[in-house]
MMTF fields as JSON, N, C-alpha, C and O atoms, coordinates in Angstrom:
{
  "mmtfVersion": "1.0.0",
  "mmtfProducer": "UNKNOWN",
  "numBonds": 355,
  "numAtoms": 356,
  "numGroups": 89,
  "numChains": 1,
  "numModels": 1,
  "chainsPerModel": [1],
  "groupsPerChain": [89],
  "chainIdList": ["A"],
  "bondAtomList": [4, 2, 8, 6, 12, 10, 16, 14, 20, 18, 24, 22, 28, 26, 32, 30, 36, 34, 40, 38, 44, 42, 48, 46, 52, 50, 56, 54, 60, 58, 64, 62, 68, 66, 72, 70, 76, 74, 80, 78, 84, 82, 88, 86, 92, 90, 96, 94, 100, 98, 104, 102, 108, 106, 112, 110, 116, 114, 120, 118, 124, 122, 128, 126, 132, 130, 136, 134, 140, 138, 144, 142, 148, 146, 152, 150, 156, 154, 160, 158, 164, 162, 168, 166, 172, 170, 176, 174, 180, 178, 184, 182, 188, 186, 192, 190, 196, 194, 200, 198, 204, 202, 208, 206, 212, 210, 216, 214, 220, 218, 224, 222, 228, 226, 232, 230, 236, 234, 240, 238, 244, 242, 248, 246, 252, 250, 256, 254, 260, 258, 264, 262, 268, 266, 272, 270, 276, 274, 280, 278, 284, 282, 288, 286, 292, 290, 296, 294, 300, 298, 304, 302, 308, 306, 312, 310, 316, 314, 320, 318, 324, 322, 328, 326, 332, 330, 336, 334, 340, 338, 344, 342, 348, 346, 352, 350],
  "bondOrderList": [1, 1, 1, 1, 1, 1, 1, 1, 1, 1, 1, 1, 1, 1, 1, 1, 1, 1, 1, 1, 1, 1, 1, 1, 1, 1, 1, 1, 1, 1, 1, 1, 1, 1, 1, 1, 1, 1, 1, 1, 1, 1, 1, 1, 1, 1, 1, 1, 1, 1, 1, 1, 1, 1, 1, 1, 1, 1, 1, 1, 1, 1, 1, 1, 1, 1, 1, 1, 1, 1, 1, 1, 1, 1, 1, 1, 1, 1, 1, 1, 1, 1, 1, 1, 1, 1, 1, 1],
  "groupList": [{"groupName": "MET", "atomNameList": ["N", "CA", "C", "O"], "elementList": ["N", "C", "C", "O"], "formalChargeList": [0, 0, 0, 0], "bondAtomList": [1, 0, 2, 1, 3, 2], "bondOrderList": [1, 1, 2], "singleLetterCode": "M", "chemCompType": "L-PEPTIDE LINKING"}, {"groupName": "ARG", "atomNameList": ["N", "CA", "C", "O"], "elementList": ["N", "C", "C", "O"], "formalChargeList": [0, 0, 0, 0], "bondAtomList": [1, 0, 2, 1, 3, 2], "bondOrderList": [1, 1, 2], "singleLetterCode": "R", "chemCompType": "L-PEPTIDE LINKING"}, {"groupName": "SER", "atomNameList": ["N", "CA", "C", "O"], "elementList": ["N", "C", "C", "O"], "formalChargeList": [0, 0, 0, 0], "bondAtomList": [1, 0, 2, 1, 3, 2], "bondOrderList": [1, 1, 2], "singleLetterCode": "S", "chemCompType": "L-PEPTIDE LINKING"}, {"groupName": "GLU", "atomNameList": ["N", "CA", "C", "O"], "elementList": ["N", "C", "C", "O"], "formalChargeList": [0, 0, 0, 0], "bondAtomList": [1, 0, 2, 1, 3, 2], "bondOrderList": [1, 1, 2], "singleLetterCode": "E", "chemCompType": "L-PEPTIDE LINKING"}, {"groupName": "PRO", "atomNameList": ["N", "CA", "C", "O"], "elementList": ["N", "C", "C", "O"], "formalChargeList": [0, 0, 0, 0], "bondAtomList": [1, 0, 2, 1, 3, 2], "bondOrderList": [1, 1, 2], "singleLetterCode": "P", "chemCompType": "L-PEPTIDE LINKING"}, {"groupName": "THR", "atomNameList": ["N", "CA", "C", "O"], "elementList": ["N", "C", "C", "O"], "formalChargeList": [0, 0, 0, 0], "bondAtomList": [1, 0, 2, 1, 3, 2], "bondOrderList": [1, 1, 2], "singleLetterCode": "T", "chemCompType": "L-PEPTIDE LINKING"}, {"groupName": "PHE", "atomNameList": ["N", "CA", "C", "O"], "elementList": ["N", "C", "C", "O"], "formalChargeList": [0, 0, 0, 0], "bondAtomList": [1, 0, 2, 1, 3, 2], "bondOrderList": [1, 1, 2], "singleLetterCode": "F", "chemCompType": "L-PEPTIDE LINKING"}, {"groupName": "GLY", "atomNameList": ["N", "CA", "C", "O"], "elementList": ["N", "C", "C", "O"], "formalChargeList": [0, 0, 0, 0], "bondAtomList": [1, 0, 2, 1, 3, 2], "bondOrderList": [1, 1, 2], "singleLetterCode": "G", "chemCompType": "PEPTIDE LINKING"}, {"groupName": "ASP", "atomNameList": ["N", "CA", "C", "O"], "elementList": ["N", "C", "C", "O"], "formalChargeList": [0, 0, 0, 0], "bondAtomList": [1, 0, 2, 1, 3, 2], "bondOrderList": [1, 1, 2], "singleLetterCode": "D", "chemCompType": "L-PEPTIDE LINKING"}, {"groupName": "GLN", "atomNameList": ["N", "CA", "C", "O"], "elementList": ["N", "C", "C", "O"], "formalChargeList": [0, 0, 0, 0], "bondAtomList": [1, 0, 2, 1, 3, 2], "bondOrderList": [1, 1, 2], "singleLetterCode": "Q", "chemCompType": "L-PEPTIDE LINKING"}, {"groupName": "VAL", "atomNameList": ["N", "CA", "C", "O"], "elementList": ["N", "C", "C", "O"], "formalChargeList": [0, 0, 0, 0], "bondAtomList": [1, 0, 2, 1, 3, 2], "bondOrderList": [1, 1, 2], "singleLetterCode": "V", "chemCompType": "L-PEPTIDE LINKING"}, {"groupName": "LEU", "atomNameList": ["N", "CA", "C", "O"], "elementList": ["N", "C", "C", "O"], "formalChargeList": [0, 0, 0, 0], "bondAtomList": [1, 0, 2, 1, 3, 2], "bondOrderList": [1, 1, 2], "singleLetterCode": "L", "chemCompType": "L-PEPTIDE LINKING"}, {"groupName": "HIS", "atomNameList": ["N", "CA", "C", "O"], "elementList": ["N", "C", "C", "O"], "formalChargeList": [0, 0, 0, 0], "bondAtomList": [1, 0, 2, 1, 3, 2], "bondOrderList": [1, 1, 2], "singleLetterCode": "H", "chemCompType": "L-PEPTIDE LINKING"}, {"groupName": "LYS", "atomNameList": ["N", "CA", "C", "O"], "elementList": ["N", "C", "C", "O"], "formalChargeList": [0, 0, 0, 0], "bondAtomList": [1, 0, 2, 1, 3, 2], "bondOrderList": [1, 1, 2], "singleLetterCode": "K", "chemCompType": "L-PEPTIDE LINKING"}, {"groupName": "TRP", "atomNameList": ["N", "CA", "C", "O"], "elementList": ["N", "C", "C", "O"], "formalChargeList": [0, 0, 0, 0], "bondAtomList": [1, 0, 2, 1, 3, 2], "bondOrderList": [1, 1, 2], "singleLetterCode": "W", "chemCompType": "L-PEPTIDE LINKING"}, {"groupName": "TYR", "atomNameList": ["N", "CA", "C", "O"], "elementList": ["N", "C", "C", "O"], "formalChargeList": [0, 0, 0, 0], "bondAtomList": [1, 0, 2, 1, 3, 2], "bondOrderList": [1, 1, 2], "singleLetterCode": "Y", "chemCompType": "L-PEPTIDE LINKING"}, {"groupName": "ILE", "atomNameList": ["N", "CA", "C", "O"], "elementList": ["N", "C", "C", "O"], "formalChargeList": [0, 0, 0, 0], "bondAtomList": [1, 0, 2, 1, 3, 2], "bondOrderList": [1, 1, 2], "singleLetterCode": "I", "chemCompType": "L-PEPTIDE LINKING"}, {"groupName": "ALA", "atomNameList": ["N", "CA", "C", "O"], "elementList": ["N", "C", "C", "O"], "formalChargeList": [0, 0, 0, 0], "bondAtomList": [1, 0, 2, 1, 3, 2], "bondOrderList": [1, 1, 2], "singleLetterCode": "A", "chemCompType": "L-PEPTIDE LINKING"}],
  "groupTypeList": [0, 1, 2, 3, 4, 5, 4, 6, 3, 7, 7, 4, 0, 8, 7, 9, 10, 11, 4, 10, 12, 11, 7, 4, 5, 7, 12, 4, 4, 13, 14, 15, 3, 16, 4, 10, 4, 17, 4, 8, 7, 7, 4, 4, 5, 10, 11, 11, 15, 3, 1, 10, 5, 17, 7, 12, 5, 13, 1, 11, 7, 11, 12, 13, 7, 14, 13, 15, 5, 15, 11, 4, 3, 7, 5, 13, 4, 1, 16, 1, 14, 4, 14, 5, 13, 4, 4, 1, 4],
  "groupIdList": [1, 2, 3, 4, 5, 6, 7, 8, 9, 10, 11, 12, 13, 14, 15, 16, 17, 18, 19, 20, 21, 22, 23, 24, 25, 26, 27, 28, 29, 30, 31, 32, 33, 34, 35, 36, 37, 38, 39, 40, 41, 42, 43, 44, 45, 46, 47, 48, 49, 50, 51, 52, 53, 54, 55, 56, 57, 58, 59, 60, 61, 62, 63, 64, 65, 66, 67, 68, 69, 70, 71, 72, 73, 74, 75, 76, 77, 78, 79, 80, 81, 82, 83, 84, 85, 86, 87, 88, 89],
  "secStructList": [7, 7, 3, 3, 3, 3, 3, 3, 3, 1, 4, 4, 4, 6, 6, 7, 3, 3, 3, 3, 3, 7, 7, 6, 6, 1, 7, 7, 7, 1, 3, 3, 3, 3, 3, 3, 7, 7, 6, 6, 1, 1, 7, 7, 3, 3, 3, 3, 3, 3, 3, 3, 3, 7, 7, 5, 7, 6, 6, 6, 7, 7, 5, 7, 7, 3, 3, 3, 3, 3, 7, 6, 6, 7, 7, 7, 7, 7, 7, 7, 7, 6, 6, 1, 7, 7, 7, 7, 7],
  "xCoordList": [-21.312, -21.723, -22.733, -22.53, -23.819, -24.783, -24.358, -23.676, -24.653, -24.458, -25.686, -26.573, -25.799, -26.911, -26.571, -25.61, -27.125, -26.838, -27.137, -28.335, -26.264, -26.569, -25.919, -24.715, -26.927, -26.567, -25.732, -25.781, -24.914, -24.064, -24.622, -25.032, -24.728, -24.956, -23.901, -23.318, -23.647, -22.641, -21.215, -20.893, -20.35, -19.014, -18.641, -19.376, -17.537, -17.083, -17.937, -18.102, -18.564, -19.28, -20.726, -21.537, -21.126, -22.64, -23.21, -22.599, -24.341, -25.117, -24.658, -25.33, -23.499, -22.931, -23.845, -24.346, -23.919, -24.501, -23.516, -23.141, -23.036, -22.19, -22.792, -23.685, -22.314, -22.803, -21.985, -20.765, -22.535, -22.005, -22.344, -23.51, -21.305, -21.481, -22.376, -22.207, -23.314, -24.081, -23.475, -22.797, -23.721, -23.073, -24.005, -24.975, -23.796, -24.594, -26.075, -27.019, -26.154, -27.596, -28.317, -29.525, -27.798, -28.4, -28.363, -29.123, -27.507, -27.321, -25.917, -24.949, -25.785, -24.507, -23.661, -24.232, -22.412, -21.686, -22.165, -22.723, -21.877, -22.438, -21.504, -21.944, -20.228, -19.28, -18.787, -18.613, -18.529, -17.956, -16.784, -16.943, -15.661, -14.361, -13.822, -13.797, -13.388, -12.893, -11.472, -11.427, -10.331, -9.051, -8.856, -9.12, -8.389, -8.018, -6.404, -5.888, -5.777, -4.273, -3.941, -4.596, -2.864, -2.397, -1.532, -0.754, -1.673, -0.856, 0.577, 1.343, 1.03, 2.464, 3.107, 4.278, 2.273, 2.798, 2.736, 3.303, 2.085, 1.981, 0.883, 0.334, 0.534, -0.523, -1.807, -2.044, -2.695, -3.94, -4.982, -4.926, -5.869, -6.999, -8.1, -8.327, -8.879, -9.92, -11.327, -11.544, -12.11, -13.562, -14.456, -14.52, -15.162, -15.999, -17.415, -17.833, -18.192, -19.655, -20.277, -19.778, -21.411, -22.083, -23.503, -24.123, -23.847, -25.158, -26.313, -26.321, -27.362, -28.505, -29.644, -29.383, -30.88, -32.09, -32.431, -32.341, -32.791, -33.146, -34.574, -34.848, -35.366, -36.721, -37.587, -37.122, -38.883, -39.843, -41.132, -41.491, -41.849, -43.247, -44.143, -43.987, -45.3, -46.272, -47.061, -47.138, -47.609, -48.49, -47.852, -48.221, -46.905, -46.225, -44.982, -44.525, -44.361, -43.106, -41.905, -40.921, -42.018, -40.874, -39.792, -40.119, -38.64, -37.565, -37.426, -37.679, -37.025, -36.952, -35.71, -35.516, -34.73, -33.353, -32.465, -32.878, -31.144, -30.107, -29.39, -29.321, -28.857, -28.008, -26.741, -26.836, -25.858, -24.577, -24.529, -24.782, -24.238, -24.136, -22.657, -22.037, -22.174, -20.797, -20.562, -21.384, -19.435, -18.98, -17.815, -16.73, -17.866, -16.719, -15.661, -14.512, -15.923, -14.774, -13.893, -12.742, -14.42, -13.562, -13.174, -12.29, -13.84, -13.582, -14.753, -15.829, -14.62, -15.691, -15.888, -14.898, -17.077, -17.282, -16.697, -16.629, -16.263, -15.736, -16.984, -18.037, -16.765, -17.966, -17.86, -16.841, -19.009, -19.148, -19.901, -21.12, -19.145, -19.832, -20.322, -19.732, -21.48, -21.987, -21.1, -21.264, -20.219, -19.401, -18.093, -17.415, -17.659, -16.487, -16.506, -17.55, -15.38, -15.365, -15.172, -14.564, -15.695, -15.506, -14.017, -13.257, -13.581, -12.115, -11.892, -12.719, -10.649, -10.158, -9.833, -9.2, -10.219, -9.824, -8.248, -7.729],
  "yCoordList": [43.733, 42.689, 41.764, 41.459, 41.354, 40.443, 39.134, 38.831, 38.283, 36.78, 36.048, 36.617, 34.887, 33.944, 32.683, 32.09, 32.173, 30.736, 29.717, 29.527, 28.984, 28.113, 26.716, 26.564, 25.633, 24.268, 23.614, 23.941, 22.63, 21.804, 20.447, 20.026, 19.56, 18.199, 17.464, 17.88, 16.305, 15.41, 15.807, 16.958, 14.761, 14.967, 15.259, 14.902, 15.883, 15.985, 17.031, 16.995, 18.036, 19.257, 18.931, 19.839, 17.61, 17.11, 17.629, 17.434, 18.287, 18.83, 20.067, 20.49, 20.734, 21.948, 23.206, 23.144, 24.224, 25.389, 26.491, 26.827, 27.125, 28.183, 29.526, 29.517, 30.532, 31.937, 32.176, 32.282, 32.267, 32.519, 33.863, 34.246, 34.716, 35.995, 36.026, 35.19, 36.972, 36.978, 37.992, 38.953, 37.759, 38.62, 39.784, 39.933, 40.674, 41.924, 41.543, 42.328, 40.329, 39.915, 39.366, 39.205, 39.028, 38.564, 36.997, 36.303, 36.483, 35.007, 34.553, 35.282, 33.498, 33.021, 32.603, 32.565, 32.313, 31.996, 30.594, 29.756, 30.459, 29.089, 27.986, 26.837, 28.243, 27.193, 27.611, 28.814, 26.711, 26.976, 26.06, 24.84, 26.591, 25.821, 25.823, 26.851, 24.527, 24.616, 23.917, 22.725, 24.604, 24.009, 23.362, 23.93, 22.162, 21.3, 21.005, 20.368, 21.455, 21.408, 19.9, 19.186, 19.464, 18.09, 17.931, 18.813, 16.721, 16.49, 16.552, 16.935, 16.158, 16.084, 17.33, 17.351, 18.344, 19.764, 19.825, 20.749, 18.899, 18.942, 19.849, 20.525, 19.885, 20.731, 20.404, 19.224, 21.352, 21.247, 20.461, 20.542, 19.747, 19.195, 20.129, 20.757, 20.318, 21.361, 20.5, 19.703, 20.761, 20.23, 21.127, 22.328, 20.565, 21.494, 21.2, 20.043, 22.264, 22.165, 23.114, 24.191, 22.591, 23.324, 23.827, 23.192, 25.074, 25.528, 25.089, 25.147, 24.622, 24.069, 24.691, 25.138, 24.789, 25.108, 24.323, 23.108, 24.705, 24.133, 23.421, 22.424, 23.869, 23.208, 24.397, 25.505, 23.991, 24.849, 24.838, 23.829, 25.991, 26.005, 25.341, 25.204, 24.841, 23.971, 24.77, 24.36, 25.852, 26.669, 27.314, 27.07, 28.131, 29.02, 28.456, 28.909, 27.459, 26.929, 27.872, 27.804, 28.739, 29.612, 28.815, 27.907, 29.14, 28.465, 28.927, 30.112, 28.1, 28.362, 28.764, 28.918, 28.96, 29.326, 28.481, 27.805, 28.373, 27.593, 26.673, 26.922, 25.683, 24.733, 24.268, 24.334, 23.918, 23.404, 21.913, 21.358, 21.187, 19.716, 19.467, 20.209, 18.298, 18.073, 17.33, 16.558, 17.692, 17.051, 16.264, 16.846, 15.025, 14.157, 14.208, 13.961, 14.532, 14.514, 15.748, 15.731, 16.827, 18.051, 18.89, 19.719, 18.776, 19.723, 20.393, 19.797, 21.76, 22.502, 22.223, 22.129, 22.101, 21.986, 23.249, 24.326, 23.024, 24.223, 24.97, 24.404, 26.345, 27.102, 26.836, 26.988, 26.449, 26.284, 27.395, 27.492, 28.296, 29.313, 28.802, 27.957, 29.444, 28.861, 29.067, 28.338, 30.036, 30.435, 29.698, 29.786, 28.896, 28.273, 26.867, 26.223, 26.459, 25.156, 24.044, 24.259, 22.849, 21.699, 21.309, 21.497, 20.814, 20.39, 19.216, 18.305, 19.191, 18.211, 16.852, 16.935, 15.788, 14.501, 14.178, 13.148],
  "zCoordList": [43.605, 42.576, 43.389, 44.565, 42.672, 43.423, 43.307, 42.328, 44.164, 44.206, 44.537, 45.172, 44.173, 44.37, 45.026, 44.536, 45.98, 46.404, 45.454, 45.24, 44.807, 43.79, 44.07, 44.274, 44.055, 44.376, 43.362, 42.176, 43.85, 43.019, 43.002, 44.083, 41.809, 41.851, 41.194, 40.193, 41.799, 41.295, 41.575, 41.868, 41.467, 41.699, 43.221, 44.142, 43.395, 44.951, 45.491, 46.711, 44.78, 45.418, 45.515, 45.695, 45.4, 45.521, 46.747, 47.797, 46.745, 47.715, 48.403, 49.343, 48.001, 48.462, 47.741, 46.618, 48.575, 48.044, 48.179, 49.303, 47.021, 47.18, 46.608, 45.76, 47.06, 46.504, 45.325, 45.448, 44.232, 42.847, 42.412, 42.503, 41.885, 41.437, 40.17, 39.282, 40.086, 38.837, 37.779, 38.143, 36.62, 35.62, 35.326, 36.069, 34.255, 33.992, 33.577, 33.661, 33.15, 32.776, 33.923, 33.75, 35.127, 36.271, 36.138, 36.813, 35.298, 35.356, 35.871, 35.654, 36.473, 36.847, 35.566, 34.476, 35.668, 34.509, 33.994, 34.702, 32.7, 32.029, 32.535, 32.57, 32.937, 33.346, 34.682, 34.875, 35.676, 36.963, 37.083, 37.043, 37.222, 37.251, 38.793, 39.471, 39.27, 40.518, 40.461, 40.158, 40.737, 40.683, 42.002, 43.062, 41.907, 43.076, 43.049, 42.13, 43.984, 43.899, 44.106, 44.865, 43.367, 43.484, 44.631, 44.996, 45.246, 46.58, 46.333, 47.217, 45.051, 44.978, 44.339, 43.962, 44.248, 43.794, 42.252, 41.67, 41.593, 40.009, 39.677, 40.547, 38.4, 38.05, 38.678, 38.933, 38.965, 39.66, 38.668, 37.441, 39.344, 38.63, 38.631, 39.666, 37.511, 37.531, 37.395, 36.482, 38.316, 38.319, 37.545, 37.809, 36.576, 35.808, 36.014, 36.028, 36.18, 36.424, 35.347, 35.023, 34.838, 33.772, 34.494, 35.348, 33.96, 34.558, 33.827, 32.597, 34.535, 33.925, 34.667, 35.784, 34.212, 34.94, 36.107, 35.935, 37.225, 38.422, 38.189, 38.856, 37.364, 37.261, 36.554, 36.286, 36.307, 35.698, 36.481, 37.087, 36.47, 37.112, 36.251, 35.038, 37.077, 36.333, 35.259, 34.1, 35.651, 34.72, 33.59, 32.441, 33.857, 32.757, 32.229, 31.18, 32.891, 32.352, 32.534, 31.797, 33.525, 33.846, 34.64, 35.404, 34.46, 35.157, 36.523, 36.738, 37.588, 39.001, 39.554, 40.76, 38.508, 39.011, 38.401, 37.459, 38.81, 38.376, 39.171, 40.375, 38.744, 39.539, 38.628, 37.403, 39.091, 38.382, 38.392, 39.462, 37.343, 37.289, 36.831, 36.07, 37.411, 37.365, 35.771, 35.277, 35.193, 34.071, 34.245, 34.259, 34.38, 34.64, 33.62, 33.987, 32.228, 31.432, 31.555, 31.119, 32.146, 32.495, 31.482, 31.695, 30.139, 29.084, 28.725, 28.679, 28.429, 27.888, 26.34, 25.614, 25.877, 24.411, 23.78, 24.373, 22.476, 21.74, 21.258, 20.966, 21.2, 20.54, 18.918, 18.245, 18.499, 16.988, 16.359, 16.499, 15.619, 14.937, 13.513, 12.841, 13.169, 11.951, 10.615, 9.637, 10.64, 9.526, 9.449, 8.426, 10.591, 10.532, 9.819, 9.711, 9.373, 8.658, 9.684, 10.732, 9.378, 10.177, 10.356, 9.406, 11.43, 11.476, 10.626, 10.595, 9.83, 8.971, 9.811, 10.863, 9.387, 10.009, 9.69, 10.122]
}
């Protein structure tokens, strides 16, 4: 399985570069979760990072790779399919 060195921005992993496995399409996963064990033995805290483009080239606008940015709220947004009804209040 191929991997790619991917930088992390924000949060506790700021400035770190980790090898991230690529999927069948050649892209790293959309979300990267890092479980951090609790010191008192409770449930682990999960650090959540979202994949974004690292930048674009000047002439053609092609993306230069991927990086992960920290999401402090720690929850993934729900997938919204066009055929589902909105949640009731």
